[in-house]
N, C-alpha and C positions, 0 to 999 in steps of 0.2 A: 431402400427408400425410393430409389428411382422407379422401380416397378410399381410401387404403391402410388407415387406421384402421377405416373403416366396413366394409371387406371382411373384417376379422379375426373369428374366432370369439369368442363372448362371453368364454370363459375366458381367452383371450389378451388381449382388451381390458382385462380386470381387471388383468392383470399390467402392461400398458402404463400404465394409470392409476397404479399403484403406483410405477412408474419415474418418471413425471412428478411425482408428489407428493414423492418423495424428492429429486429434482433441485431442485424449487422451495424445499425446505427447506435447501438447501445441502449435501445428502448425496448428491451424484452417485454412483451405484452402480458406476461404472467408474473411479473416481478413483485407486484404489490401484495402484501399479506393482509391488509385491512384498509378500510377507508372510513373516515369519521363523518358520516352523514348525520345532519342534525334536523332534517325536515323530510316530510314525505308529500307526495303530490296531492293526496286527498286533504291533508291539513292545509296546504297552501290554497287549494281551490275552494275549500270550504270556509276559509277565514282570510280572505284577501286583505281586508282592512288591517288585520293584525300583522300581515307579512309585507304589505306594500312598502317598497323602498328598502327593505331589509336584506342583508346579505345572508344567503343560505348555502348549505352544502347538501347535495342530493346525490344518490347513486342508483343506477338501474340499467336497463337494456334499451338500446336504440331500436325503435320500432318503425320509424319512418324518417325520410330525409327529403327536404325540398329546398329549392333555391340554389344559387351559385353566385360567383362573382364577389360582390362586396357583402352580401347578407345571405345567411342560410338558416334554415329551421330544421331542428330535429324534434321528434316525439320521443320522450323518455318514459319508459314504463318501470314503475317500482311496485312495491307491495300494495300501495294505496291506489294505484291507477296510472293515468298518463298525464303528463304535463309538457307543454311546448318549451323548447329551448331556442332562444334567439341568439344567433351567433353572428357578430358583426366584425368585419376584418379590422377596422381601426381600433377595436378593443384590445388588440394584441400588438405589443411592441415589435414582435418579430413575425413577419408574414409567413415564415416557415411553419410556425405553430398553428396558424390559421389553416394553412393548406393541409397540414397533417390531420387536423381535426376533420376537415372535409373528406379526407380519405377513409375515415372510419366507416364501417359497414353496418347495415341493418343487422341486428343480432349482437353486436359488440356491447360489452358491459363497461360502463364509464362512470367516473366520479366527476361531479360538476360543482364548481363554485360560481356564484353569480348573485344578481340582484333581482328581486321580484318586482314586476311591473305589469302594466297592461299595454298591449300594442294599440296602434291607431284604430284597429278594428275591434278593440275591446276584449281581446283574448288574453287571459292571465298567462304570463310567461316568465321565464327566468332569462335575464340577459347574462350571457356566459362571460366570465372573466378568465376562467381556467378550466381545462378539461383533461383528465388523465385516463388512459386506457387501462382498465383493470383486468380484462380478459377478452381475448380475441375469439370471436365466433367463426369457426371454420366452415361449418355446415350452413346451408342456406335455409332460412325459415320460409314456410309457405307464405305466398303473397297475401296481403291483407284483405283483398276483396273476396277471395274464395276460401282462404284459411285452410285448416286441416279438417277435412270432412270424412275421409275414409275411416269408418269406425274401427276396423282392424288395426290400422296404423295409429290411430289415436290411442288405443289401449296399449299398444307395444311401445309407443314413444310418448308416454304421458307427460314427460318433461316438455315436449314441444306443444302438446295439447294445452297445457296450462299457460304457456306463453301466448299462444295465438287465439285461444278461445276463452275470453274473459268469464263467460258464464260457467265454465267448468270449475274455475277457481271458487266461484260462489257456492257451487254444490259441495265442494269439500270443506269450505268454511262452515256450511250448514251441517255437514257431518260432524265436524269437531264440536260445534255448539250442541248437537244432539247428544253426543257422548257426555259432554260436560253437564248437560241438563239432567240426564239419567243419573249420573253420579251425584249431583246435588240433591236430587229427589231422594235417592236411597240413603245418602248420608243423613239427610234431615229426618228420616224415619228411624234413625238409630241403627241402621245396618252397618256392619263392619266389612270393608272391602278386603278381599284376600286374593292370593294367587295360588293356583294348584298346578300340578305337572301337566305339561303338554305331551310328554312321552309316558306311556304306562305299559304294564304287562298285559292288561286287559282293556279292550276298548268298550266301555260300558256307558250306561246312562241314556242310551237311545238304541233304536233298531236301525242300523245303517252299516254299510261296508266301510271298514277303516283302511287307512294307508298303513302298510307294514314296512318296517325297517329292521335293521339288525344291529345289536350292540356288540361290538367286536370284543371288548374286554370280558363282558359277562357271557358272551356267546349265546345270546338268547334273542328271540324275536321281540320287537317292541312295536307299539301301535301309537299313531298320532291320535289324540283324543277326538272323539266324535261328539262329546258333550262335556259339560262341567259338573254334572249332577252328583255322581257318587262321591267324589272327594269332598264336595261341599256338605253333603249329608253326614259324612263321617265327622265333620267338624261340629255339626249340630249334636251328634252323639257325644262329642267331647265337651259340650257345654257352651259353645259359641252359638247362642240362640238365634241370632239374626246375622246372616252372612250373605255376601253377594260377590260376584266376579264378572268383570267385563273382559273378554278375551277371544282369541281365535280358536275355532274348532275346524276339523277337517273330515270330510266325508268323500269317499272314493265312489262317487255316483255321477249321474248325468249332469250336463250343463245346459241351462236355458236362461230365460229372462229373470228368473227368480232363484236360480241355483248356481253357486260357484263352489268349487271343491274346498276352498278356504273361505270362511266367513266369520263374522263376529257375533257373539251372543252375550247377553247379560242374563245370568241365572241368579236367583235368590232363593233362600230357604229361611223360613221363620217358624221357630218352635211355638207350639200351642195355637197355631192358626190353621184353619181349614181352607178348602179351595174357594169358598164363598168370600172369605176375607181377602184372599189373593186376587180374586176377580175385582173386588172393590179397589184394591191397590193399583191394579193394572189400568182401570178406568182413570184413576187420578193421575197415574204416571203419564199416560198418553196425552191427556189434556194439559198437564203441566209442561211437558216437553214441547208440545205444539205452540203453546203460548210463548214459551221462551224462545223458540227458534224462528217461528214465522209470525208471531204476534196475534194469532187467532186460532180458535178451535174449530173453525169451519174452513175446509180446504177443498180445492178442486183437484181431482185425480182421475185420469183417463176419461175425461169428459163428464165425470160424475161429481156432484157436490156431496161431500162427506162431512158429517158432524161428529166431532170427537168429544162432544159434551156428554158427561155422565148423566144418567146411567145408560149402559149399553143393553141391547136386547139379549135375552138368554133363552135358548131353545135346545131340547134334547136332540141328539143325532137321529135316533129312530123316528122321532116325530117329524123332523125336517124331511127325512127320506119318504115318509108316508105322504107328507104334503106335496112333494114334487113327483112322486111315482105312483101313488095310490096303493103301495104295498106296505102292509103293517108287519114289519119284522118282529115287533114285540110279541105278536101272537104266534110266531113260528119257533118251535122248539126242536124240530127234526131237521137234520142237516140236508137230507135229500129234498125236503120241501123248500128249503132255502136255496138250494142249487137250482131247482126248477124255477123259482121266482127270479133268480139271477139270469137264467136263460131267457126268460120272457123280456127282461130288460136289455138283452144283448150283451151281458157281462160274461166274459170267459173266466171260469172259476179254476184257480190253480189247485193242484193236488193237496197242498199243505193247508188250504184255507178251511176254517170253521165258519160258523154263522157270523161271528164278529167281523171277520175279514170281508165277508160278502157285504155286510152293512156298510163298512167303510168304503168299499169300492163303489157301491151305489151312491153314497154321499159324494164321493169325488166326482163321479160322472154326471150327476143330475142336480146337485145342490150347491156345491162350493162356489161356482161362478155367479150364482144368483144372490149371494150375500154381499150387498153393496155397503149398507150401513153397518157399523161395528156390531158384531154378533158373537156372543159367547156360545159356542156349540158344546153342550155338556153330555154327560152320561155316555162316555165312550165304552165300547165293548171291552170286557176284561181280556179277551184274546189279544188285543192290539195295545194293551196298556199294562205291561209287565211290572211297572213300578208304582202304580196308582192303587189307592185304597179301594176296596170293594164297596159298592153302594149299599147302604142299609135298606134301601127301598127295593132293590132288585139285584140279586147277586150275579146276574149276567153282565152287569155294567159296573163302571167305576166312577168315583168322584173326580172326574177329569174334565178339563175344558180346553178348547182351542179358540183363539180369537181370530175371526175373519173380518177383513175390511176390503172392499172393492174386489171381492172374489179371490182373495189370497189370505193365507194364514200368516199371522204376525206373532202369536204367542201361544205357548203350550204350558199348562199348569195343572196341578192336582193336589189333593190331599195325599200325602205320601204314605205308601204301604209301609207300616212299621212292624208287622207280624213276621218274625223270622221263619216260621213254619210255612206260612202262605207264600212268602217270597221264595223259599226253596222250591216249593211246588211250581211256582210260576217259571222259575229258571229251568226246571226240568221239562216243563211244557215247551219252552223255547228250544231246548236241545232236541226234542222230538220233531219239532217243525224243521229244524236244521237238517235232521236226518232225512226228511222228506223233500229236501231240495231248496228250502227257503234260506237264501244267503243273508238276508237282513233280519237276523234274530239276535236277541240279547245273549251274551255269553254268561256262563255260570261263574259268578264271582263269589268265591268261598269267603274271602276276607270281608266282603260287604255283608254277607250273612252273619259273620262273626260280630260285625259292628252292630247289626240289628239285635243280636242276642245280648250284647252289652246293654242295649236299650236306646231306641230312638223315640223321643217324645212325639206326640201328635204334631205333625209339621205340614205346612203349606209351602209348596215350591212352584217356581215358574221359570220359564225361559222366554226371552224376547229376542227376536231377530233384529239386531241393530241396523244391518244393511237395508233390510226391508222397511224399517221405520224411516230411515233417511230417504229412501225412494219415495215413500208416501209424502213426506214433508217437503221434498224438493221437486216433486212432480216428475221424477225420472221413471221410465218404464223398463229399464234394464239394470240388473244388479251390477253389471260391469261399469255403469256410469257413476256408481257411488263407491266403488273400490278403486283405490289409486292404481294398484297394479294387479288387475284380474289375471287369473290363470289363462295362459295362451299356449297353443301348440307351437313349438319352435319352428321358425322358418329353416329351410334346408341349409342356409349359409350361417345359421346360428349354432348348429349342432357340432 
């Protein structure tokens, strides 16, 4: 303990000394197991006439201290916000109690009993009759004028970030409201919410690198799920015609402003619906959630005004590539010709790519960031859509869409491929791509083929990135700002 104590900064040692002093006096500062608060700061500030002159009990964290001598002021922060505490020496029969209260530090958590009133300056306050220390804060909070600004430290110590940066709390309240609104929308449409495994023998439902672990008892590798899709479609096979799930998925890929290894998806599957019906549902969902969370379907994001009012624009991927590059990939059927076209665009073609992958790369490079207003990009190449139904208009493409807003993708859906023979062929094509070095291919899932052989009705499915939707609605430009505990590389002293 001595070595630990000596290593502490002086300001922290002062707090430890106060803890030791209180404990030696029989006032152990972690003794209380509960505190009966009957009011919150926002209730008092928002309804002063109803609280004026009334006795209240509040609890929260001391965020500021002012004054000394006969009168002191604390700022108390609780879940509703901040309220001033008015502490007068002659309110206490024992001056020792008053002095002890003055010794409390910024960051300490206290319970307060007192009377609501207005000061001579008109500030709504609580005149303190009694105060009890519920938890001693040993660490020092960032000072109020500069706060906690270092993004890396904010993400590592989110608990401090939430205390000293009030707007951060608002973002995560918006996140909770977003998820609640999505759930309300889906429930109102008759969907059944279900839970499917996070660990599985096969990481399917998307083309992405999985996280791999090992089950000791079974002595087999297992994978963190990269999507919710395949288990949900198995449930549709079983007769649950409208199902959805909101949950975490995991992809062992790069990290940037729009990607975190662990993120939250909502996926839904509806029997006897096609991808046109799903697009209409997504339009309604985004508008419904926006109205619920921010009160409007017109928002500002990254300096752009975005309207979430239905209907959204629909455009084929190849048509958008033609519009922005002048190259008509619809007219190209020879891979060598497609490779030459890619070379003209400055696109480096990988060995495993077919024409479909080249079209996708051209779209990513020249189109995606131009799609500001909500746009359903449709007719994805079959090569990059192993689980989508083939288009009846052109068998090179699928009945698949992705929704783009402000240059980023928010949703991915399609008419589900329910032909077991075609699905087997698609999986085999994915295995050939893997042999050519493509690490992001879909595995061959024999049980899923068996489920299709039992019979999957025509089905429309979709996935929505919840984190990205929260970013859009709360005007955050980094996914780390909408995930409470984003993935971080450990510091050397944490390992």
